[in-house]
Steps between C-alpha positions, in 0.01 A plus 500: 500500500160667523193310369519699175861393448649835598793501742417577861623837624816488710437548870569856604784559742444703817542873448568600859736797532596656833669465835429302814670577832556184704600451865720195447508255791812322622561175313427535130752653265407815313461296180270252678282794603503620139402153378203486736369835377567410136291185543209699641537757223446247222872453428545860392863614497601597856822624660624674814693818576776375728562166673425433864690218671279194570503571876441873453150643501332813375444709190539320169391705198359283220438612144256319273472518122636826355587616853801265496671754272496751786641273773856625453384850591337370817809292577720812493304676775598526867414222746414500872578201722464406863727228630585327826870415526645254751852607600582191706563266208525459126374272225639411159192645332486804734135419573291234677530237227759312707577474868719784631849442631571691824772764491713586803465869580768664711267779615127539445452826308301777666211680333738788433745258333222361281370846406849615404571190291164514323555866411809407297279317250308811396584669171699365205669180612673198350329169570590143400195287411443184706651177365147358504349743251366502146809682369652327198859374506624369164142443395396317817302625797716568806265306727535189279877512543472571874272199553773283348757636743652732239385833645617774262684807621269772368668842471347801678290739295359846559157525663317784669327511837282809529411438865557229759348497848529281809142423603596289802797324655521240769799272481540303285231635266477834328206613286574738214305695239690563175410732212732408217554501126510215250743213557524522879514167690357497852681173577831662409420780744457243778841353420671838475339641814630199692848559363483867605392405854727198543197271523308261280216611277217321320144594408231344715241666275483737204186687399477734203246768587534718193604497135499849354141630535364158601446450873431180690168658600387476137609138453285188507607154610533211256193344661305818419580482129171412328468150355441671166689827469310763300598839364314671783737333749803675352653846523500652153825561314424873468434534874821319592708696249376820664587361846847394388567839343445662840705240689866552596759257379 
């Protein structure tokens, strides 16, 4: 109560509205990155436009306040990834979360073999999500089942790869750049490329370098997020809507 007996005014909630483009490091989950930004933004509502695996790095688009209503539009845009795949082994998670198991390879594939196999993944393809993924199976996350030794058999689904390029290859590692649509799993590509070549396949690293109009060059690290996020730190909703309208996907 105020000295005159009147009720004290309710504290005003933050009114931040806009987007923040983060370069997520390896380690934290996408939601942990969101939580860190939300804390620095005065607990304003915050969400992201597409999950990155904990060990993956790169572009994570965050929406704050009213911008969260536009995250689905950003999520539907094309993505660009760079990944290093090790063909000499495999892991249950298809990434570096666990130690790889070596795979016997009858013949080491040549660069021509790798180029030819990679080319088969361009265009409209069917792809089964990894067992360790956030897909829901009977209301439960697939990764939760997989961690209990009950890895679900997730059916293939249609995805699109606009372009895929071999950046380098020296056995057993191949580096790829992938321009793809929504729902594509880089870890599944590692598995399927290994199957096509008669080798193993797991992702040593995954880096998302683009989400629609948002490039890694425009992203800031979590450490660079101000201790107190202000409106001037954000991309406006109008500006981002205009960018998304011009973006493919």
